N, C-alpha and C positions, 0 to 999 in steps of 0.2 A: 491489369487488375483481374483478380479471380472472379468468375461469374458467381452471382448470388444464387444459391440453390433454392429450389422450391420442391415441396413433396406433395404428392397426391395421397389422399386417405384410401387405404386398402381394406383394412379390417380393424374394428375397434380394439380387438384383443391382440393385435400385432404391433408391439411397441417398437420392434426393430425397424419398422417402416414409418415411424411417426415423424412429425415435422422437425423434431429436435435430434433425430438420428445423426450420429457422427460428431456430435458436439458434447463437451463436458461443461458442468456447471459447478461454480463455487458459490455458496450461500452464506450469508452472515446475518444473524438477528431475525431469522424468518421461522415460521411455524414448521414443525416436522412434516406436516402434510404436503408442504411444497416439494419435498424430496420425492415423495411418491408420485406426485403429478408430473414431475420432470421425467421420471422413469417411464411413466405410462405413455408419454409423448415421444419416447425413444431416446431421451437424453441420458447421459451418464453423470454420476456425481464424482467430483474431483476430490482427491485427498490433498489437503492443503500442503502437507509436508513433502508430497511427491512432485509438486508443480515446479516448473522451471520455464525459462524463456522458450525452450525448444518444444516441449510437449504442450504448451499452451497457445502457441502461435496459430492463429486461424481456427482454433478449436474451443477456447475457453470463453464462457460468458459468466458474468458476475451479477448476482441478484441480492439486493438488500434494500435499505431505505437511507435517506440522506443523513439521518441522525447517527448512523454508525460510521461516519467518515474517519474516526480516529481508531476504529478497531483494526487488529492486525490483518485480517483477510481483506478488508476494504483497501487499506494502504498498499498491500501487496498487489491487489488487482489493478490499482492505478499504476503501479510501477511496471507491471506486465503489459499494460496497454490494452487490456481486455475490455470488450464492450461492457459498460456498467449500467445496469438497468434496475429501476424500482421493481419490487416483487410483483406489483400489479400488472406488469408487462405479460407475465405468464397467463393471467386470466384472459387478457385480450387475445393472446395466441390461441388459447383453448377455444374461445368463442368464435374466432375467425375460421379456425380449422373445422369446427362443428358446423358452421353456417355454410362455408364455401367449399369444403372438402380439400382445400389445399391452403398453404400459408408459407410465405417467405420467412426464413429464420431471421434475416435482417430486413424486415419491413421498415422502410424509411419513416413512414408516418407513425408507426408504433414506437420506433426508437426515439423520435423527436419528442413525443409526448411522455415517454417514461424514462428517458436518460437520467442518470444521476450526476451530481457534481463530483469532481475528483477531490474536492475538499474545500475548506474555507481559506481563502486568501486573506492572511492577516494584514497585508498592506492595503489592499483594496477594501477590506472589511465586507466581502461579498463571496458567495459561493461561485466557484468556476466550473461551469458545465463542460462535460466531455464533448469534444467536437465529433460530429458524425463521420467526418473524413478520417479521423484518427481511429475511431472505433471500428469502422468498416475494414480497415487494413491492420488492426492490432498494432498501432504505432505507439511505441513506448516513449516516455518522456525524453525529449532531446530530438525526436523525429529523425529525419534523414541526416542530420548533422552529427549523429553519433549519440550514445547514451550520455546522460548528464554528468555521470561521475566517471566516465571512461578515462582510464589512465591514473586514477587516483587510488591511493592507499589510505584507508580509514580505519582508525582505532576505535573499538567499541567496548564500552563498559556499562552494561545494562542489566545484569542479573537475569531475571526470568524472561524478559523480553528479548534477550540477546539473539536467540536462534531465528526468531521471526524477522528481526531487523537485519540480521546478517543476510538472509535470503533476499530481502527487499533491496538492500544496497548493492548486492551482487547483480540483481536483475537490472539495476541502473548502471552497471558497468564497473563498479568499484571492486578493488581487492580489499577484503575486510580482515583485520587482525583483531582477534579477541585474546583474552588472557591464556586460554588453553593452547593457542597457536604459538605463543612467544615465551611461555614460562620456562621451557627447556633451553632457550638460547642464552647468549651471553651479551652483556652490554645493552645499549639502548637501541630501539627500533625506529626507523625513519617512517613517519606517517604524515600525510598532508594535513590531517586534523584528527581530533579525538572527540567522540560524541558521548554525552552523558544525558540521563533523564533528570533535568533539573527540578522537575515537579515532584520527584520522589527520593532522589538520592543525594541532593546537594542542599547546603544551607540556604535559606533559613528553614527549610522543611525538615531537616534532620539536625541533630545535635553533633553527631560524629559521622564521618564518611563511611559508607559500607565497605566491606572487604574487597568486593570486586572492583571498586573504584581505586582504592589505595594501592592495590596490587598492580593494576595495569599502569598507573601513572609512574611507577618505579622504572618502567621500561621506555618512557618517552621524555624528551626534553621539554619541560613545561615553559621554558623561557622563549622558545621559538615556535612551538606547535600550537596552533589555534585550538582552544578548548571551547567546544560549542554545545549548546542544547540540542537535543534530538529534534526539536522543532525546525532547526535549519535544514536537515535532510527532508523532513516531511513537507515543508514549504517549497523546497526545491522541486519535489515531485509534483506538487499541486501546480506550481507555476511553470513546470516543464523546462527548467533551466537551473544550472548550478549557481546558487546565490553566493555572493562574495564571502570569503572565509573571515574577512575582518569585520563583518557586520556587528555593530555594537548591540543590536537587538538580540542576538543569539550567543554572544560571548559570555562565558561563565568563568568563575574563579574558584579555585580550591583552597586558597590560602587563608582568607579571612571569613569567619562565620557570619559577618555582617555585610560583606561586600556585595552580595546579591540582593540585599533587601530593597535597594532603590529601583530595581528593574525587574520586578517579578512579572513575568508575562504569562505564567501558567500556574495552576494549583491542582492538586490531586484530591479527588473526592474519596470518601470512605469506600465506595463500591469498586474502586480501582480506575474509575474514569478520570479523564483529564480535561480541564477547562482552560481555555486560553484567551488572551485579550482579543476582543472582537466577538465573542460568543454572546 
């Protein structure tokens, strides 16, 4: 196990020697002043679109609050296995650094008090807190047994959310096929499952299917390919295991405008947010 570094204070104006030196931070739903405070302590701000498993391992920290557990950055941080902390953790780091002149970046007591859940487990109806042992070693969902979607090929039809979720699924080991990947090919494409956003793209929330859905399904065999709500992938990340592809809770249908009415597990709000059963 890599030793946990500590840093001694040298000069208030020298951010390069601060306690966050050598680490990058991804933030979601926080005040802009947080970015300046991170840089003042020597940390760097990560560009969301440039992150991957390699450059985030043992470097990336995530700051937010538990209410943002469905936001793209939050989900991606959980998929990367990054330490996930409430933004108030930064204030405690600042205080301890000021009082003692040094502070461990991974202070166990501070982490325990400020760790965030990976999300809401819809089966247990409770928030699942990130384990300290996982955070300390940047262990992605699946742990030492391999990534949860390793070896799987997943079709994705999500419109505006597509790029973010492609990055997230790839971080979990999947090969992801979107419409732009397969449009030039011939015949059907073999995928283990195909994911849709049932809260915004499928009946009863829409009268007609959006173009990115109808075009993608032309390339898959709907009779044998599991068609699943996006919540299947999100819940797999939260529970750190690949959930069954035949789960009735996440199965959707594209054929009948009324067929999904009896099992609505999520709704889309006007501000773009998503509420699911258990909230």
